[in-house]
MIGU-433674 format. One line per 4 residues: their letters; for each residue x, y, z of C-alpha. Coordinates in steps of 0.001 Angstrom, whole numbers, padded with zeros to 6 digits. Layout:
BEGIN
A) X:Y:Z; ...
//
This chain:
BEGIN
XXXX) 010659:015583:004091; 006990:014891:003415; 005465:014294:-000024; 001751:014135:000717
XXXX) 000453:012685:-002582; -000682:015958:-004112; 001232:017549:-006987; 002532:020193:-004620
XXXX) 005857:021214:-003049; 007004:018949:-000219; 006849:019873:003446; 010338:019971:004935
XXXX) 011191:018851:008486; 007699:017383:008792; 005902:015282:011391; 002886:013006:010938
XXXX) 000819:012078:013991; -001167:008819:013935; -003824:007655:016367; -005199:004163:015871
XXXX) -005445:003578:012136; -005894:007255:011173; -003730:010293:010581; -004682:013053:013006
XXXX) -002113:015794:012303; 000396:016662:009571; 002748:019611:009189; 006128:021130:010013
XXXX) 007546:019560:013152; 007571:022942:014892; 003771:022998:014652; 002969:019430:015734
XXXX) 002817:018563:019431; 003783:014948:020032; 001802:013479:022954; 003724:012062:025890
XXXX) 004321:008346:025524; 003811:008293:021768; 005845:005769:019770; 008237:007714:017537
XXXX) 009559:006559:014162; 012668:008619:013467; 012590:009752:009811; 015313:012367:009958
XXXX) 017222:012599:006687; 014569:010597:004838; 011334:011133:002895; 007798:010217:003983
XXXX) 005111:009607:001367; 001788:007755:001059; 001822:003992:000700; 002035:003043:-002964
XXXX) -001053:001795:-004789; -000360:-000818:-007462; -003354:-001208:-009745; -002147:-004369:-011503
XXXX) -000454:-007225:-009652; -000469:-011016:-009932; 000224:-012538:-006549; -000171:-016057:-007940
XXXX) 003118:-015467:-009770; 006445:-014598:-008183; 008578:-013753:-011218; 009376:-017296:-012427
XXXX) 010831:-017317:-015945; 008134:-019402:-017671; 004418:-019349:-016899; 003831:-022867:-018229
XXXX) 006534:-024321:-015979; 005297:-022472:-012896; 001854:-024019:-012506; 003033:-027428:-011172
XXXX) 004833:-025576:-008367; 001920:-023252:-007682; -001038:-025633:-007644; -000390:-027636:-004462
XXXX) 000066:-024585:-002252; -001865:-021796:-003946; -002596:-019672:-000908; 000879:-019998:000600
XXXX) 002422:-018712:-002646; 000009:-015774:-002752; 000944:-014928:000842; 004658:-014826:-000085
XXXX) 003864:-012350:-002866; 001673:-010237:-000595; 004445:-009913:001973; 006970:-008978:-000736
XXXX) 004655:-006243:-002011; 004070:-004751:001428; 007763:-004726:002320; 008405:-002877:-000964
XXXX) 006013:-000094:000097; 002844:-001214:-001690; 000050:-000822:000865; -002873:-001262:-001566
XXXX) -002957:-003558:-004597; -005437:-004697:-007241; -004869:-008333:-008196; -006089:-008956:-011736
XXXX) -005921:-012665:-012324; -005776:-015479:-009774; -007739:-018507:-008586; -010781:-017657:-006526
XXXX) -008900:-018787:-003381; -007274:-015361:-003412; -010391:-014019:-001688; -009425:-016024:001397
XXXX) -005921:-014558:001422; -007393:-011064:001028; -009611:-011688:004036; -006737:-012977:006162
XXXX) -004754:-009840:005322; -007752:-007701:006310; -007946:-009503:009649; -004251:-008883:010287
XXXX) -003368:-012585:010205; -001070:-012284:007190; 001137:-009295:006233; 000265:-007812:002884
XXXX) -001266:-004831:001118; -004948:-004072:001317; -006179:-006029:-001689; -008907:-005754:-004275
XXXX) -009128:-008991:-006248; -010719:-010139:-009495; -010163:-013877:-009199; -010333:-015533:-012642
XXXX) -010659:-013240:-015622; -013418:-013371:-018245; -012271:-013752:-021847; -013556:-014591:-025293
XXXX) -010720:-017028:-025929; -008403:-019197:-023898; -004918:-017893:-023144; -001986:-020244:-023624
XXXX) -001495:-023017:-021130; -003215:-021241:-018258; -005444:-023613:-016263; -009217:-023341:-016078
XXXX) -009138:-022028:-012503; -007446:-018906:-013851; -009859:-017959:-016641; -013516:-018137:-017640
XXXX) -013935:-018392:-021417; -017305:-017161:-022718; -018886:-017031:-026167; -022062:-014956:-025724
XXXX) -023105:-011787:-023866; -025461:-013868:-021734; -022660:-016182:-020678; -020412:-013196:-019969
XXXX) -023026:-011645:-017696; -023606:-014953:-015898; -019900:-015377:-015182; -019800:-011820:-013848
XXXX) -022643:-012541:-011431; -020934:-015764:-010301; -017680:-013947:-009560; -019527:-011193:-007692
XXXX) -021332:-013830:-005617; -017951:-015437:-004866; -016785:-012168:-003309; -014491:-010522:-005870
XXXX) -013933:-006761:-005688; -013437:-006081:-009412; -013948:-007906:-012702; -011145:-008356:-015212
XXXX) -011831:-008907:-018909; -009276:-010128:-021382; -008935:-010882:-025101; -011566:-011964:-027585
XXXX) -014416:-009960:-026067; -016833:-008328:-028496; -018407:-004981:-027675; -021676:-006729:-026759
XXXX) -019895:-009169:-024458; -017997:-006359:-022767; -021172:-004354:-022325; -022868:-007346:-020714
XXXX) -020005:-007662:-018227; -020039:-003943:-017451; -023790:-003847:-016869; -023734:-006922:-014621
XXXX) -020729:-005667:-012657; -022176:-002200:-012176; -025412:-003762:-011003; -023347:-005321:-008197
XXXX) -021426:-002090:-007561; -018023:-003265:-008795; -015653:-001994:-011468; -014496:-003607:-014702
XXXX) -010784:-003517:-015556; -010075:-004518:-019161; -006800:-005973:-020482; -006454:-004190:-023828
XXXX) -003873:-003642:-026535; -005283:-003265:-030050; -007111:-000097:-031200; -010261:-002072:-032057
XXXX) -010366:-003585:-028564; -009931:-000143:-027030; -012791:001338:-029045; -015025:-001592:-028033
XXXX) -014175:-001023:-024376; -014813:002718:-024608; -018262:002173:-026126; -019071:-000635:-023672
XXXX) -018248:001562:-020667; -015281:-000278:-019132; -014056:001462:-015986; -010274:001086:-016221
XXXX) -008040:000396:-019221; -005129:-001907:-018408; -001911:-002354:-020456; -002667:000128:-023271
XXXX) 000448:002130:-024068; 002855:-000522:-022795; 004394:-001051:-026252; 002277:-004091:-027092
XXXX) 001202:-002019:-030082; 002744:000823:-032064; 001560:004285:-030998; -002200:004821:-031098
XXXX) -003975:007411:-033189; -004403:010874:-031684; -008169:010425:-031997; -008166:007327:-029803
XXXX) -005829:008757:-027169; -007753:012030:-026980; -011081:010211:-026669; -009789:008276:-023657
XXXX) -008312:011431:-022146; -011471:013517:-022674; -013720:010835:-021219; -011461:010561:-018183
XXXX) -011169:006781:-018479; -008235:005788:-016259; -005249:004169:-017959; -002830:001808:-016212
XXXX) 000002:001191:-018652; 002274:-001386:-016960; 005109:-000126:-019149; 008136:-001451:-017232
XXXX) 007311:-005151:-017116; 008962:-006042:-020409; 011089:-003216:-021903; 012493:-001720:-018686
XXXX) 012784:-004936:-016685; 014444:-006776:-019570; 016981:-004019:-020155; 017711:-003782:-016424
XXXX) 018441:-007510:-016399; 020721:-007290:-019431; 022681:-004521:-017730; 022717:-006131:-014261
XXXX) 021832:-009858:-014333; 022848:-010013:-010668; 019398:-008613:-009870; 018109:-012143:-010424
XXXX) 019909:-013192:-007220; 018519:-010301:-005164; 018841:-011001:-001431; 015142:-010365:-000947
XXXX) 014408:-013421:-003095; 016829:-015505:-001050; 015169:-014328:002160; 011510:-014731:001122
XXXX) 011449:-017849:-001067; 011815:-021389:000285; 015276:-022722:-000704; 013960:-025276:-003199
XXXX) 011764:-022654:-004835; 014641:-020182:-005047; 016723:-022825:-006859; 013854:-023482:-009284
XXXX) 013644:-019778:-010011; 017363:-019607:-010731; 017028:-022530:-013130; 014154:-020769:-014914
XXXX) 016259:-017626:-015409; 018975:-019380:-017408; 019373:-017813:-020880; 016648:-015327:-019939
XXXX) 016976:-013652:-023340; 015440:-016794:-024848; 012444:-016978:-022552; 009140:-016986:-024450
XXXX) 007951:-013925:-022532; 010730:-011791:-024010; 010724:-012903:-027644; 009262:-009609:-028855
XXXX) 010877:-007386:-026237; 013510:-005761:-028480; 010672:-004623:-030751; 008694:-003422:-027720
XXXX) 011676:-001427:-026494; 011719:000436:-029806; 007936:000941:-029732; 008058:002192:-026150
XXXX) 010171:005168:-027155; 007002:006587:-028740; 004009:004763:-027274; 004834:004940:-023561
XXXX) 004429:008709:-023404; 001250:009120:-025438; -001209:009123:-022564; 001111:011234:-020417
XXXX) 001324:013873:-023153; -002468:013823:-023545; -002945:014390:-019782; -005052:011265:-019453
XXXX) -006016:010016:-015991; -003219:007609:-015141; -002583:005265:-012260; 000386:003014:-011586
XXXX) 000308:-000712:-012247; 003161:-003148:-012643; 001931:-006586:-013787; 004149:-007725:-010934
XXXX) 004823:-011431:-010722; 005300:-011742:-014477; 008667:-013219:-015570; 011622:-011442:-013902
XXXX) 009233:-008737:-012618; 009531:-009288:-008879; 007066:-007976:-006312; 010068:-006823:-004292
XXXX) 010905:-004046:-006759; 008235:-003758:-009472; 006581:-000619:-008063; 009650:001615:-008049
XXXX) 010664:000361:-011492; 007235:001248:-012908; 007267:004703:-011324; 010778:005242:-012667
XXXX) 009594:004209:-016145; 006778:006772:-015943; 009399:009444:-015239; 011513:008192:-018142
XXXX) 008412:008504:-020334; 007595:012115:-019518; 006133:012498:-016027; 007870:014625:-013442
XXXX) 008777:012778:-010227; 005975:014482:-008294; 003458:013581:-011016; 004560:009943:-011003
XXXX) 004339:009727:-007203; 000875:011280:-007277; -000210:008787:-009956; 001005:005960:-007710
XXXX) -000790:007288:-004627; -003552:009901:-004861; -004757:009095:-008385; -004567:005374:-007746
XXXX) -006869:005743:-004750; -009307:007822:-006777; -009360:005270:-009611; -010484:002509:-007230
XXXX) -012940:004905:-005543; -011042:005010:-002262; -009904:008624:-002427; -011748:009495:000786
XXXX) -009592:007079:002795; -006377:006499:000871; -003756:008024:-001375; -002659:011130:000535
XXXX) -001169:011988:003916; -003681:014296:005582; -005839:014287:008709; -008682:011800:008596
XXXX) -007086:009436:006081; -006010:005894:006870; -002393:005854:008030; -000646:004239:005049
XXXX) 002839:005772:005022; 006213:004652:003723; 009631:006164:004384; 012494:005998:001868
XXXX) 016170:006843:002171; 016879:009852:-000014; 014975:012397:-002068; 012777:010870:-004798
XXXX) 012192:014307:-006317; 015908:014384:-007139; 016244:010683:-008020; 013002:008750:-008383
XXXX) 014876:005471:-008001; 015340:005992:-004259; 011789:004642:-003979; 013578:001299:-004093
XXXX) 015134:002012:-000681; 012148:001571:001622; 013080:001990:005270; 009680:001944:007019
XXXX) 006190:000723:006089; 003053:001670:008038; -000360:000381:006945; -003580:001150:008814
XXXX) -001429:002692:011537; 000441:-000561:012108; 004219:-000743:011663; 005171:-003624:009362
X) 008748:-002631:008618
//
């Protein structure tokens, strides 16, 4: 079965023909002539769909229980850790990802992936974020703290010159500071993704012209006013909620703590790092990251569906790499949470493919399975329109026409 990324009925008994890195033919198998000598991937009894597009990942994190305790392990081998995360994402069916918060060295990993030297999703990266106040114990290489619009613009230019693809803003940014970032970024032809929770921050971002709203609706706040939600929906400002990374992931761990010993972690982490992760997961209910999660679970019953009900433009983002939120499974959990919150399975898949590509302005090349597009295709065991959770059973991964799994 083929789900092509559009909100349309699937094509049954389908064939996709790839030449080089592009799709050249799609349709019922009876209508597609397979050239002699072609390499055939047998997808009988399974479902083909576009590679997933995750609009919010953190490849500098791998799901360790405490951020503050992770940095001593991360610092000596920054790029090697990022490469582990990139491989985990690709094997989970994520063929394009936006990394919103990492040291500037991530640009080198992105380039190695582009050259085919390292397996991973096609990546757009922000490097360090720009914020009006420092966040916790995060090191300086992770964040640029600014106090004036002029300083905010200067940091934006510096990041653009360093080769980032997008700019991320975080807390403590006034409307004037946000506007300065947006104007400088747009001057360089790149988007601004803003980490936002409170209503006041959202209004500032709307007026300043931010391109993508990140985190709003993920239960960090009670439900927003109808006026605010409708303004975002009417303006067509994309929203990436990242709703699963605390409420859904926490509850899944309570119900099945064995997920913390997933075989994919055993297979992809060095043994000493795997043991450190297991240590960090002890008494996970007491981890600082989850102190407010029971409250967020209650909030999510109302707030998670607000933007869905308003028919806002929505992509899929996971905040993957955050505590207990592993790159190996974060995408399907987020898509499943979108279904739990009011999307139909086909709508959630389209948000994670076609709409995601359009949000990052790559809709001409990515997001759907049709002739002329880049050949990013995953195959899962089962029917995700019947049970969205079968997206966790990825059998094959093709990116740019190359078979990775």
